[in-house]
Every structure is written in C-alpha cells, then in structure tokens.
C-alpha positions, 0 to 999 in steps of 0.5 A, spaced: 500 500 500 502 507 498 501 512 503 500 518 499 501 524 504 506 523 510 509 529 514 515 525 516 519 532 516 515 534 522 518 535 529 514 529 532 518 524 528 525 527 530 527 522 535 525 516 532 524 517 524 528 511 522 524 506 526 517 510 524 520 508 517 522 501 518 515 500 522 511 502 516 515 497 511 513 492 516 506 494 516 506 493 508 507 500 506 511 500 500 512 507 498 510 514 502 510 521 499 512 526 504 509 532 504 512 539 502 508 545 506 513 550 505 520 552 502 524 549 508 519 543 509 519 542 501 527 542 502 527 537 508 522 532 504 527 532 498 533 530 502 529 525 506 526 522 499 533 522 497 536 518 502 531 512 500 530 513 493 526 507 491 522 507 497 520 515 499 518 520 494 516 527 496 512 534 493 514 541 493 509 546 495 507 552 499 501 550 504 495 555 504 497 557 511 504 559 509 501 563 503 503 569 506 510 567 505 510 566 498 514 572 494 518 573 488 523 568 489 518 562 491 516 560 485 524 559 482 525 555 489 520 551 488 521 550 481 529 548 482 526 543 487 521 540 483 526 538 477 529 533 482 526 526 480 524 524 487 519 530 487 512 527 484 507 533 485 507 540 486 504 542 493 501 542 498 497 548 495 490 550 495 485 554 499 483 554 507 478 559 509 477 555 515 483 558 519 485 564 514 492 564 517 494 567 510 489 572 507 484 569 502 487 574 497 494 571 499 492 564 498 489 565 492 495 568 489 500 562 491 495 557 489 494 560 482 502 561 481 503 553 483 498 551 479 501 554 473 508 551 475 505 544 475 502 546 468 509 548 466 513 542 469 507 537 467 507 535 474 501 533 478 498 537 484 497 535 491 492 540 494 488 542 500 482 545 501 477 547 507 471 551 507 473 554 500 470 548 495 467 553 490 472 558 490 477 552 490 474 549 484 473 556 480 481 557 481 483 550 479 478 549 473 482 553 468 488 549 469 485 542 470 485 539 463 493 542 462 495 538 468 497 531 468 493 529 475 490 533 481 488 530 488 484 533 493 488 530 499 485 529 506 478 530 503 473 532 509 467 536 505 460 535 503 457 531 498 456 537 494 464 538 495 465 531 493 461 532 487 464 538 484 471 535 485 469 529 481 466 533 476 472 535 474 476 529 475 480 530 481 483 524 485 481 524 492 485 522 498 482 519 504 485 519 511 483 517 518 478 522 519 473 517 516 475 513 523 473 519 527 466 517 530 465 525 532 466 527 525 467 522 520 460 519 519 458 523 513 465 521 510 463 513 511 457 514 506 461 519 501 467 514 500 462 509 497 461 515 491 468 515 489 470 511 483 476 506 484 480 509 479 480 516 483 481 514 490 487 514 494 489 513 501 493 516 506 495 517 514 497 525 514 502 523 519 503 525 525 496 528 524 489 525 524 490 518 528 484 514 527 480 514 533 477 507 532 483 503 533 483 498 538 487 497 542 488 505 542 495 507 541 499 510 547 501 516 543 496 521 539 501 521 534 499 518 527 504 514 523 504 510 516 504 504 520 497 505 521 495 506 514 492 498 514 487 500 519 484 506 515 484 502 509 480 497 512 475 502 515 474 505 507 474 498 504 468 496 509 464 502 508 465 501 500 463 494 501 469 491 498 475 487 501 481 490 504 485 486 499 481 489 493 481 496 495 489 496 496 490 493 489 486 498 486 489 504 490 496 502 489 495 502 482 492 508 482 497 512 486 503 509 482 500 511 476 498 518 479 505 519 482 509 516 476 512 511 481 
C-alpha cells in the first residue's frame, strides 16, 4: 500500500524517524510521499526522499497557511526543487478559509502561481482545501485539463464538495478522519461515491490518528504504520475487501505519482 501524504519532516518524528520508517515497511507500506508545506519543509522532504530513493518520494509546495510567505523568489525555489526526480507533485497548495492564517487574497495568489508551475513542469498537484470548495474549484478549473493529475488530499467536505471535485476529475485522498466517530460519519457514506480509479489513501502523519483503533495507541501521534487500519475502515464502508481496495489504490497512486 502507498501512503500518499506523510509529514515525516515534522518535529514529532525527530527522535525516532528511522524506526517510524522501518515500522511502516513492516506494516506493508511500500512507498510514502512526504509532504512539502513550505520552502524549508519542501527542502527537508527532498533530502529525506533522497536518502531512500526507491522507497520515499516527496512534493514541493507552499501550504495555504504559509501563503503569506510566498514572494518573488518562491516560485524559482520551488521550481529548482521540483526538477529533482524524487519530487512527484507540486504542493501542498490550495485554499483554507477555515483558519485564514494567510489572507484569502494571499492564498489565492500562491495557489494560482503553483498551479501554473505544475502546468509548466507537467507535474501533478497535491492540494488542500477547507471551507473554500467553490472558490477552490473556480481557481483550479482553468488549469485542470493542462495538468497531468490533481488530488484533493485529506478530503473532509460535503457531498456537494465531493461532487464538484469529481466533476472535474480530481483524485481524492482519504485519511483517518473517516475513523473519527465525532466527525467522520458523513465521510463513511461519501467514500462509497468515489470511483476506484480516483481514490487514494493516506495517514497525514503525525496528524489525524484514527480514533477507532483498538487497542488505542499510547501516543496521539499518527504514523504510516497505521495506514492498514484506515484502509480497512474505507474498504468496509465501500463494501469491498481490504485486499481489493489496496490493489486498486496502489495502482492508482503509482500511476498518479509516476512511481
């Protein structure tokens, strides 16, 4: 199975990163895509991916939370990073009108700049969206046919959000949010609507520890080794075997990221 979204450069992995990667292998995770969320983290993600080039890959991008840092030099820095073969997508980019750590104007500018870079380099985009789906789709739509692929990672939106996203052929990434009894109930139903050719799975480690795991882990830190539990929950919701789900999502992820 392939974990398409892991934040392995997080400080929460500093002390035992090699163990985290080893445990992921033992759990059956065959590849991981490390998420780049700003220039510094994208550089760190690339260096980590280069340390295990057949196992780890990464993205390079500026998250909407960090859009306020996007300046005249950001695009050239991202482009230099993205020219490395270990970088498999531009992102994490997009819009987050839930927290607005950067203003909507700053977010929209950074998002469009990164979409244009992805088109130029013919790389997929790895995207984030919270409480901004209509505007997100509006900005993305003019570029979608020029992009090789595009995924809305960690989808947690409404049925209308999902339908708008699938209407322009987005891939959809599902995390342990689906395992959260407090807020994942709607997603358990919506995941049935995602075509197998558009569905991918991820942990978004160290965030979003699956709450329904039994026994519960002692730590609240999520890890790639928990991806099988997320896959099982998704498979049950879709009324298919976990094995079949993993065959489909792995094939989809390999094609998407060209690995």
